TITIKE-31559 format. One record per residue (C-alpha): residue number from 0; residue in one letter; y, z, x. Coordinates in steps of 0.001 Angstrom, whole numbers, m for minus. Layout:
REM residues N
<rogu NUM 'a' <Y Z X>>
...
***
This chain:
REM residues 389
<rogu 0 'm' <49484 m175489 213793>>
<rogu 1 's' <49135 m179237 213255>>
<rogu 2 't' <47174 m181558 211222>>
<rogu 3 'v' <45912 m185169 211414>>
<rogu 4 't' <48636 m186179 208962>>
<rogu 5 'd' <51252 m185550 211729>>
<rogu 6 'g' <50223 m188706 213543>>
<rogu 7 'v' <47431 m189717 215996>>
<rogu 8 'a' <47308 m189128 219779>>
<rogu 9 'v' <46465 m192126 221789>>
<rogu 10 'v' <45118 m191359 225288>>
<rogu 11 'l' <45514 m194274 227753>>
<rogu 12 'q' <43119 m195079 230626>>
<rogu 13 'a' <40717 m192421 229345>>
<rogu 14 's' <38417 m192677 232478>>
<rogu 15 'g' <38389 m189200 233965>>
<rogu 16 'p' <38639 m185460 233612>>
<rogu 17 'n' <42325 m185800 233073>>
<rogu 18 's' <41809 m187670 229756>>
<rogu 19 'l' <38948 m185284 228714>>
<rogu 20 'g' <41347 m182410 229194>>
<rogu 21 'i' <43961 m184065 226907>>
<rogu 22 'i' <41274 m185131 224335>>
<rogu 23 'r' <39694 m181665 224045>>
<rogu 24 's' <43036 m179848 224036>>
<rogu 25 'l' <44415 m181931 221033>>
<rogu 26 'a' <41087 m181926 219113>>
<rogu 27 'a' <40974 m178097 219377>>
<rogu 28 'r' <44254 m177995 217398>>
<rogu 29 'g' <42992 m180448 214668>>
<rogu 30 'i' <44834 m183416 216023>>
<rogu 31 's' <43257 m186943 215592>>
<rogu 32 'v' <42540 m188626 218872>>
<rogu 33 'i' <41998 m192170 219908>>
<rogu 34 'a' <40690 m192712 223540>>
<rogu 35 't' <41444 m196188 225133>>
<rogu 36 'd' <40036 m197742 228204>>
<rogu 37 'r' <38616 m201182 229296>>
<rogu 38 'd' <35317 m199491 230002>>
<rogu 39 'p' <33435 m198383 226861>>
<rogu 40 'r' <31432 m195970 229147>>
<rogu 41 'a' <34561 m194305 230487>>
<rogu 42 'l' <34287 m190448 230237>>
<rogu 43 'g' <37061 m190079 227624>>
<rogu 44 'm' <35484 m192866 225524>>
<rogu 45 'l' <32210 m190791 225236>>
<rogu 46 's' <33962 m187653 223872>>
<rogu 47 'r' <32824 m186756 220276>>
<rogu 48 'h' <36461 m185518 219868>>
<rogu 49 'a' <37995 m189055 220005>>
<rogu 50 'r' <37661 m192457 218482>>
<rogu 51 'a' <36885 m195113 221313>>
<rogu 52 'h' <38989 m198160 221415>>
<rogu 53 'v' <38455 m200747 224063>>
<rogu 54 'm' <41611 m202459 225413>>
<rogu 55 'r' <42824 m204416 228489>>
<rogu 56 'd' <43839 m202534 231650>>
<rogu 57 'p' <47553 m202150 232582>>
<rogu 58 'v' <46691 m202920 236242>>
<rogu 59 'd' <44498 m205989 235771>>
<rogu 60 'd' <46267 m207450 232778>>
<rogu 61 'p' <49558 m205864 231959>>
<rogu 62 'e' <50666 m208381 229343>>
<rogu 63 'g' <47279 m208024 227620>>
<rogu 64 'f' <47633 m204292 227795>>
<rogu 65 'i' <50948 m204394 225905>>
<rogu 66 'a' <49549 m206892 223398>>
<rogu 67 'd' <46598 m204635 222767>>
<rogu 68 'l' <48892 m201639 222257>>
<rogu 69 'e' <50924 m203479 219704>>
<rogu 70 't' <47722 m204539 217900>>
<rogu 71 'l' <46531 m200892 217838>>
<rogu 72 'g' <49949 m199668 216732>>
<rogu 73 'r' <49935 m201931 213677>>
<rogu 74 's' <46566 m200650 212567>>
<rogu 75 'l' <47499 m196987 212718>>
<rogu 76 'p' <47977 m195095 209435>>
<rogu 77 'a' <50652 m192882 211035>>
<rogu 78 'p' <52682 m192914 214223>>
<rogu 79 'g' <50721 m192871 217492>>
<rogu 80 'v' <51782 m190512 220288>>
<rogu 81 'l' <51076 m192004 223677>>
<rogu 82 'f' <49370 m189944 226511>>
<rogu 83 'p' <49379 m191900 229844>>
<rogu 84 't' <46882 m190496 232531>>
<rogu 85 'h' <48077 m192758 235313>>
<rogu 86 'd' <51539 m193889 236659>>
<rogu 87 'e' <50618 m197517 236125>>
<rogu 88 'a' <50573 m197270 232324>>
<rogu 89 'i' <53909 m195704 232250>>
<rogu 90 'e' <55276 m198494 234664>>
<rogu 91 'v' <53941 m201256 232496>>
<rogu 92 'i' <55168 m199656 229210>>
<rogu 93 'g' <58556 m198827 230564>>
<rogu 94 'p' <60207 m202306 230197>>
<rogu 95 'h' <58626 m202624 226594>>
<rogu 96 'e' <59295 m199219 225172>>
<rogu 97 'a' <61931 m200456 222643>>
<rogu 98 'r' <59406 m202943 221148>>
<rogu 99 'l' <56671 m200496 221211>>
<rogu 100 's' <58686 m197619 219580>>
<rogu 101 'e' <58127 m199163 216239>>
<rogu 102 'w' <54511 m197775 216270>>
<rogu 103 'f' <54449 m195157 218985>>
<rogu 104 'r' <56241 m191908 220019>>
<rogu 105 'm' <56615 m191867 223942>>
<rogu 106 'p' <57280 m188127 224711>>
<rogu 107 'w' <58624 m188759 228250>>
<rogu 108 's' <61887 m189768 229829>>
<rogu 109 'p' <63414 m193323 229004>>
<rogu 110 'w' <62369 m195847 231572>>
<rogu 111 'a' <65952 m196155 232807>>
<rogu 112 'd' <66204 m192548 233618>>
<rogu 113 'l' <62571 m192311 234873>>
<rogu 114 'q' <62306 m195412 237031>>
<rogu 115 'p' <64365 m194004 240035>>
<rogu 116 'y' <62005 m191185 240430>>
<rogu 117 'i' <58771 m193190 240186>>
<rogu 118 'd' <59447 m194021 243903>>
<rogu 119 'k' <58902 m190901 245994>>
<rogu 120 'a' <62121 m191665 247842>>
<rogu 121 'g' <64078 m190741 244605>>
<rogu 122 'q' <62160 m187529 244219>>
<rogu 123 'h' <63034 m186726 247771>>
<rogu 124 'a' <66778 m187515 247338>>
<rogu 125 'a' <66852 m185173 244208>>
<rogu 126 'a' <65143 m182384 246237>>
<rogu 127 'h' <67539 m182652 249108>>
<rogu 128 'r' <70449 m182507 246553>>
<rogu 129 'i' <69463 m178976 245451>>
<rogu 130 'g' <68029 m177861 248823>>
<rogu 131 'f' <64284 m177906 247590>>
<rogu 132 'p' <62262 m178158 250904>>
<rogu 133 'v' <60827 m181557 251766>>
<rogu 134 'p' <58475 m182346 254692>>
<rogu 135 'v' <60367 m184346 257458>>
<rogu 136 't' <59875 m187908 256083>>
<rogu 137 'v' <60985 m191506 257141>>
<rogu 138 'e' <60855 m194562 255037>>
<rogu 139 'p' <60672 m197439 257420>>
<rogu 140 'a' <61215 m201025 256382>>
<rogu 141 'd' <59276 m202531 259111>>
<rogu 142 'e' <57321 m201982 262396>>
<rogu 143 'a' <60618 m201793 264434>>
<rogu 144 'd' <61787 m198870 262195>>
<rogu 145 'v' <58335 m197130 262891>>
<rogu 146 'r' <58617 m197603 266691>>
<rogu 147 'a' <62207 m196202 266613>>
<rogu 148 'a' <61191 m193167 264657>>
<rogu 149 'i' <58036 m192209 266709>>
<rogu 150 'p' <59870 m190139 269393>>
<rogu 151 'd' <61300 m187859 266892>>
<rogu 152 'm' <58234 m187333 264811>>
<rogu 153 'r' <56002 m184281 264752>>
<rogu 154 'f' <52396 m185194 264544>>
<rogu 155 'p' <50037 m185318 262782>>
<rogu 156 'v' <51624 m187432 259972>>
<rogu 157 'i' <50422 m189159 256851>>
<rogu 158 'l' <51429 m192559 255214>>
<rogu 159 'k' <51836 m192474 251600>>
<rogu 160 'p' <52487 m195530 249475>>
<rogu 161 'r' <55899 m196052 247787>>
<rogu 162 'v' <54857 m199221 246214>>
<rogu 163 'd' <51507 m199743 244048>>
<rogu 164 'p' <49822 m196536 244795>>
<rogu 165 'a' <46835 m197534 242576>>
<rogu 166 'g' <46373 m200651 244679>>
<rogu 167 'f' <46606 m198524 247788>>
<rogu 168 'k' <43855 m196260 246605>>
<rogu 169 'r' <41617 m199224 245668>>
<rogu 170 'e' <42179 m200805 249096>>
<rogu 171 'f' <41738 m197700 251336>>
<rogu 172 'g' <39574 m195460 249064>>
<rogu 173 'r' <42033 m192618 249400>>
<rogu 174 'q' <45623 m191550 248583>>
<rogu 175 'v' <47118 m191403 252098>>
<rogu 176 'l' <46263 m192538 255648>>
<rogu 177 'e' <46419 m190186 258657>>
<rogu 178 'a' <47713 m190582 262083>>
<rogu 179 'a' <47432 m188107 264923>>
<rogu 180 'd' <49804 m189848 267308>>
<rogu 181 'g' <52087 m192663 267760>>
<rogu 182 'e' <49599 m195283 268630>>
<rogu 183 'e' <47339 m194465 265696>>
<rogu 184 'l' <50497 m194547 263458>>
<rogu 185 'l' <51283 m198053 264466>>
<rogu 186 'r' <47772 m199293 263659>>
<rogu 187 'q' <47821 m197575 260238>>
<rogu 188 'w' <51290 m199064 259506>>
<rogu 189 'd' <49853 m202577 260266>>
<rogu 190 'r' <47065 m201978 257697>>
<rogu 191 'a' <49330 m200576 254976>>
<rogu 192 'a' <52831 m202115 255475>>
<rogu 193 'r' <52775 m204079 252250>>
<rogu 194 'h' <52759 m200774 250351>>
<rogu 195 'l' <55910 m199637 252198>>
<rogu 196 'p' <54559 m196181 252900>>
<rogu 197 'q' <56695 m193110 253530>>
<rogu 198 'i' <55590 m191367 256690>>
<rogu 199 's' <55695 m187558 256469>>
<rogu 200 'e' <54815 m184681 258764>>
<rogu 201 'v' <51860 m182651 257659>>
<rogu 202 'i' <52562 m179114 256477>>
<rogu 203 'p' <49893 m176826 257917>>
<rogu 204 'g' <47532 m174771 255769>>
<rogu 205 'g' <44370 m175460 253793>>
<rogu 206 'd' <43697 m176901 250340>>
<rogu 207 'd' <44536 m173503 248788>>
<rogu 208 'c' <48145 m173872 249779>>
<rogu 209 'l' <48636 m176678 247321>>
<rogu 210 'w' <50466 m175396 244222>>
<rogu 211 't' <51229 m177010 241041>>
<rogu 212 'l' <53812 m176420 238301>>
<rogu 213 'g' <52540 m178179 235127>>
<rogu 214 's' <55062 m178260 232249>>
<rogu 215 'y' <56213 m179920 229093>>
<rogu 216 'r' <59927 m180369 228765>>
<rogu 217 'd' <61738 m181808 225687>>
<rogu 218 'a' <64325 m184491 225672>>
<rogu 219 'h' <67028 m181908 226352>>
<rogu 220 'g' <65248 m180743 229467>>
<rogu 221 'i' <64112 m177355 227810>>
<rogu 222 's' <60728 m176188 228983>>
<rogu 223 'l' <58412 m175670 226020>>
<rogu 224 'a' <55379 m174688 227940>>
<rogu 225 's' <54796 m173972 231698>>
<rogu 226 'f' <51690 m173270 233846>>
<rogu 227 't' <51237 m172545 237599>>
<rogu 228 'g' <48029 m172750 239657>>
<rogu 229 'r' <46703 m173961 242864>>
<rogu 230 'k' <43924 m175995 244289>>
<rogu 231 'l' <41148 m174205 246167>>
<rogu 232 'l' <39248 m177154 247409>>
<rogu 233 'q' <39725 m180811 247428>>
<rogu 234 'w' <37512 m183966 248044>>
<rogu 235 'p' <38091 m185164 250665>>
<rogu 236 't' <39291 m181844 252231>>
<rogu 237 'g' <42992 m181953 253253>>
<rogu 238 'f' <44193 m185241 251318>>
<rogu 239 'g' <42067 m185624 248335>>
<rogu 240 't' <41767 m184711 244644>>
<rogu 241 'a' <40956 m181205 243322>>
<rogu 242 'r' <37347 m180184 242880>>
<rogu 243 'v' <38032 m176536 242443>>
<rogu 244 'a' <41465 m174987 241218>>
<rogu 245 'e' <42775 m171661 240073>>
<rogu 246 'a' <45228 m170541 237471>>
<rogu 247 'w' <47743 m168197 238804>>
<rogu 248 'w' <51219 m167398 237266>>
<rogu 249 'd' <53945 m167450 239716>>
<rogu 250 'p' <57396 m167234 237988>>
<rogu 251 'g' <59360 m167766 241175>>
<rogu 252 'f' <57645 m171033 241987>>
<rogu 253 'a' <57972 m172015 238149>>
<rogu 254 'a' <61832 m171507 238375>>
<rogu 255 'r' <62122 m173429 241645>>
<rogu 256 'g' <59956 m176400 240224>>
<rogu 257 'h' <61975 m176463 236987>>
<rogu 258 'a' <65325 m176585 239008>>
<rogu 259 'l' <64006 m179729 240542>>
<rogu 260 'l' <63133 m181155 237088>>
<rogu 261 'd' <66460 m180323 235910>>
<rogu 262 'e' <68123 m182360 238821>>
<rogu 263 'i' <65811 m185193 237902>>
<rogu 264 'g' <66542 m184845 234196>>
<rogu 265 'f' <62856 m185063 233351>>
<rogu 266 'h' <61349 m185126 229956>>
<rogu 267 'g' <57680 m184969 229343>>
<rogu 268 'i' <54556 m183577 230842>>
<rogu 269 's' <54643 m183378 234640>>
<rogu 270 'q' <52995 m181949 237653>>
<rogu 271 'v' <55273 m180855 240466>>
<rogu 272 'e' <52998 m180301 243513>>
<rogu 273 'v' <54079 m178487 246631>>
<rogu 274 'k' <52348 m177181 249679>>
<rogu 275 'r' <53120 m173588 250600>>
<rogu 276 'd' <53720 m173320 254358>>
<rogu 277 'p' <51791 m170276 255774>>
<rogu 278 'r' <54346 m170174 258565>>
<rogu 279 'd' <57345 m169291 256404>>
<rogu 280 'g' <56114 m169096 252800>>
<rogu 281 'r' <58408 m171946 251710>>
<rogu 282 'd' <57311 m174554 249015>>
<rogu 283 'y' <57466 m178110 250404>>
<rogu 284 'l' <57536 m180948 247815>>
<rogu 285 'i' <54525 m183127 247836>>
<rogu 286 'e' <55297 m185239 244717>>
<rogu 287 'v' <56375 m185038 241076>>
<rogu 288 'n' <53790 m186743 238870>>
<rogu 289 'p' <55446 m187731 235720>>
<rogu 290 'r' <52289 m187279 233465>>
<rogu 291 's' <49347 m185167 233089>>
<rogu 292 'w' <47158 m184419 236172>>
<rogu 293 'l' <43407 m184034 236812>>
<rogu 294 'w' <42935 m180402 236097>>
<rogu 295 'i' <45447 m180052 233100>>
<rogu 296 's' <42441 m178497 231089>>
<rogu 297 'l' <42816 m175339 233150>>
<rogu 298 'a' <46261 m174817 231552>>
<rogu 299 't' <44871 m175026 228100>>
<rogu 300 'e' <42077 m172693 229019>>
<rogu 301 'v' <44658 m169908 229969>>
<rogu 302 'g' <46742 m170515 226776>>
<rogu 303 'v' <49163 m173155 227781>>
<rogu 304 'n' <48325 m176276 225718>>
<rogu 305 'l' <50603 m178953 227331>>
<rogu 306 'p' <49166 m181919 225353>>
<rogu 307 'e' <49783 m179959 222133>>
<rogu 308 'a' <53333 m179159 223217>>
<rogu 309 'a' <54025 m182850 223791>>
<rogu 310 'f' <52392 m183993 220497>>
<rogu 311 'l' <54277 m181480 218303>>
<rogu 312 'd' <57505 m182194 219862>>
<rogu 313 'a' <56944 m186010 219458>>
<rogu 314 'v' <56306 m185687 215723>>
<rogu 315 'g' <59098 m183199 215127>>
<rogu 316 'r' <57414 m179896 214998>>
<rogu 317 's' <58455 m178468 218370>>
<rogu 318 'h' <56907 m175168 219471>>
<rogu 319 't' <57641 m172929 222504>>
<rogu 320 'w' <54883 m171095 224412>>
<rogu 321 'p' <55743 m167675 225880>>
<rogu 322 'e' <56320 m167693 229611>>
<rogu 323 'g' <53373 m166532 231690>>
<rogu 324 'h' <49779 m166816 231334>>
<rogu 325 'r' <46369 m165399 232389>>
<rogu 326 's' <45553 m165658 236105>>
<rogu 327 'd' <42398 m165651 238166>>
<rogu 328 'v' <40664 m168371 236146>>
<rogu 329 'r' <39134 m171369 237829>>
<rogu 330 'w' <38445 m174979 237051>>
<rogu 331 'v' <35725 m176891 238734>>
<rogu 332 'l' <34191 m180393 238857>>
<rogu 333 's' <30740 m179063 239171>>
<rogu 334 'a' <28893 m182357 240095>>
<rogu 335 'k' <31471 m183239 242750>>
<rogu 336 'h' <31760 m179589 244032>>
<rogu 337 'l' <28052 m179089 244357>>
<rogu 338 'a' <27486 m182294 246170>>
<rogu 339 'a' <30446 m181851 248570>>
<rogu 340 's' <29780 m178299 249279>>
<rogu 341 'a' <26151 m178865 250088>>
<rogu 342 'g' <27267 m181283 252753>>
<rogu 343 'e' <29890 m179065 254112>>
<rogu 344 'v' <27617 m176125 254353>>
<rogu 345 'r' <25092 m178117 256222>>
<rogu 346 'r' <27789 m179328 258636>>
<rogu 347 'g' <29059 m175799 259118>>
<rogu 348 'r' <32468 m176569 257509>>
<rogu 349 'l' <32105 m174141 254549>>
<rogu 350 'g' <30185 m170980 254361>>
<rogu 351 'r' <27733 m170279 251565>>
<rogu 352 'k' <29596 m167177 250382>>
<rogu 353 'a' <32928 m169182 250378>>
<rogu 354 'a' <31519 m171940 248313>>
<rogu 355 'l' <30160 m169528 245829>>
<rogu 356 'r' <33390 m167420 245717>>
<rogu 357 't' <35359 m170494 244596>>
<rogu 358 'v' <33452 m170815 241257>>
<rogu 359 'r' <32924 m167147 240380>>
<rogu 360 'p' <33535 m166516 236608>>
<rogu 361 'p' <35575 m166982 234574>>
<rogu 362 'f' <35756 m170756 235067>>
<rogu 363 'v' <35758 m174006 233110>>
<rogu 364 'd' <34161 m177261 234014>>
<rogu 365 'g' <36406 m180390 233970>>
<rogu 366 'v' <33710 m182578 232379>>
<rogu 367 'w' <30663 m180514 231168>>
<rogu 368 's' <30952 m179003 227738>>
<rogu 369 'v' <28300 m177602 225446>>
<rogu 370 't' <30256 m178818 222323>>
<rogu 371 'd' <30998 m182270 223898>>
<rogu 372 'p' <27926 m183050 226060>>
<rogu 373 'k' <28000 m186870 226345>>
<rogu 374 'p' <30615 m187256 229212>>
<rogu 375 'g' <28674 m184681 231463>>
<rogu 376 'i' <25260 m186230 230692>>
<rogu 377 'd' <26656 m189677 231564>>
<rogu 378 'q' <28314 m188321 234780>>
<rogu 379 'm' <25081 m186984 235751>>
<rogu 380 'r' <23121 m190121 235084>>
<rogu 381 'r' <25635 m192078 237157>>
<rogu 382 'l' <25272 m189670 240092>>
<rogu 383 'i' <21526 m189894 239984>>
<rogu 384 's' <21679 m193612 239727>>
<rogu 385 'r' <23898 m193783 242921>>
<rogu 386 'k' <21448 m191625 244859>>
<rogu 387 'v' <18348 m193538 243833>>
<rogu 388 'a' <20024 m196834 244664>>
***
């Protein structure tokens, strides 16, 4: 459907399975891909389907990152289509989008429209306006606000950063902090206050209650491609990243998720993540990620190629995918899943049959590929090196 003469895809911060999913999805359709990262050994940089290009990081050196993008743009024989894999790239590019538009197509909402919804408070406000369920959440400004809110809270709760989520994850090694009671909440607030975290009640249910709508919407808000699925297991369990996920088409959930994206006025690839409450079956908003997500390659596996949809739309060759897709297909990060499952089985937290059931065929690995082996080999080398060390 497309050729290299249409332009070139540029994958930013190509460090993980997210980037590999984009690279392989585009290359399978004959689209030329450049993978960029500060680390020449990043997973996406090792893919045979992309040309590796080392450049500075948007977190460590935002001005250098923009300068490197400009230099790359000037060297391209055709327009570059940008694919961010992390929020920070979008946030750094946002104020410079006009100047970068000379060389790059950016298939997502203009920064002025998107910026209010980078903050989770903006997402919650949009959800409230249309009656989309949201966990009970407070957004304290200081410790006094936290103390005032404690009597009305339903514990346990989590603290999730509104400011600098990447810095939060680097500092604490996880995406959220948990608190079982008011005393623990105050301790956690003291640790994380500079990130101005939201405090939200925890919706009950396991990892398999976390559902995703992944889609690409054009500049008019029309959905060109949609996928739904759910996580089966995370690492760490409860509040981590997917290690096993499952494609499952749910048209009702897709419609509700798109109603929220309509209210936001969103354009681009996104992930609407919810938790389905086993008590009442309602989907409570976790967050809207305004970009691709970790297991986007599963959407491609079941016939919904979101990176291709974004690329074609960016170069003026828009294509719409039929609604609906195959279900009961799994995605797994084998290296992480096997290591985590072995520990959970030993500790009695996961039965052997349950662990095996999550990876029954058909499934696709998020890193390993027979036709693109270097990322998987390097991942295994790193795991062995850590164990030996």
